[in-house]
N, C-alpha and C positions, 0 to 999 in steps of 0.2 A: 931830867926827863921832862920837866916845864916847857923847856926850851923845844923839844921834840913837838910836845903838843901845840904851844903856839907855832909852830911852822907849818903843824897839820891842820892847823886852823887854820893859817896864811892862804895854805894851798888849797884848803876846800872853797875858802871864799875868793881865790883866783879864778877855782873853776868852775863853782856858780856862777861867776862872773862873765864868763867863756862862754858857757852854755845858754847865757840870757841873752848877748852880743850876738850869738850862732840863733837863735831864735829869732830874733829882732831882723837877722840878715836874710834867713830864708822865707819871713813873713814880708818882706819888703821886695825878694827874689818873687814870690806869689804874686805881688799887686803888680810887679812890673810884666811877669807874664801875662795876666788878664789885661792889662793894659793893650802891652803887644798885639793882644789875638781880638783884644776891641777895635783897635785903631786898622789891624789888618780886615775886620769885618766891617768897618765905615769906611775903606778906600776900596773895596770890591762892589759897595752899595753907589758910590759915588760914582765909581765906573761904569756902573751897570746903569744910572741914571743920565752921564754922560750920552753912553751910546744909546739908551731909549733915545733922549730928546735929537741925537742927529740922526734916528733912524725915522722917527715920528716928523721931522723937519723933512728929509729926502719925499717921506710919502705926500705929504702935504703938497709939497710944491709938483711931484708927476702927478699927484691930481688937478691942482688947477693945472697942470700944461694937458690934461686930456677933457677937463670940461671945455678950454680952448679952443681944442682940436675939436670934440664933436660940436662946439657954438658956428664953426667955422663950417664945418661939412654941412652941418644944417644951413646955412647961410649961401652956400655955392651950390647946394642941393646936389652931393656927392651922393649921397646915399641912393639919391635917383638915378643918377648917371650909372651908380655900380652896379645896381639892379639890373639898367637897362643895358649895359653890357654885359653881363653876366645871361642873358636871355639872348643874346645875340650870337652870345659866343656858344650857348648849348643849341641851340639852331644850326649854326654850323658845322657843330660837330654829329649831329644827328646826320644834316645833310651829307656831312665828306664820309661818315661809316656806312650810310645808303650805299655812296657813289663808291664804296671799294666792298663793297660784299657784291654790287651789282656787277661790278669789274670781275671778282672771284669767280659769280657765277656762271658768267659767262665765258671764262678762261676755260673753268670747269668742262664747261657744254662741248666749248672747241676740243679740248683735249678726248673727252669722250668719242666725239665724231671723229676723230683723228683717229684712234684705236680702231672704231668700228671699221674705219674706210681701209687702215691698213691690214688686218684680219681679212677682208674680203681679197 
């Protein structure tokens, strides 16, 4: 009987050791999961930061190009040239529209006259 009690005590002790070890493993696993989540979050933040820096550099470069182009436009007077060209084209457009309307009106009058002459 004593032998069975010793064996039982030994098995309970082993069981307790196994449960303690299992809890240690579970705790370690939880720590590693947290570390992995934090690592993924940090990786995403780093990627976002790198993308932001890249995009910001591209925007800065484009802004510099725009400034240079605007300065060049002012230097060569492109703005005035474009405005003058626009006015000229608008006047040409008005003249051509006027000519087309005159032609259509003249053609319509001739057609009416021809119809009137044909009916007489």
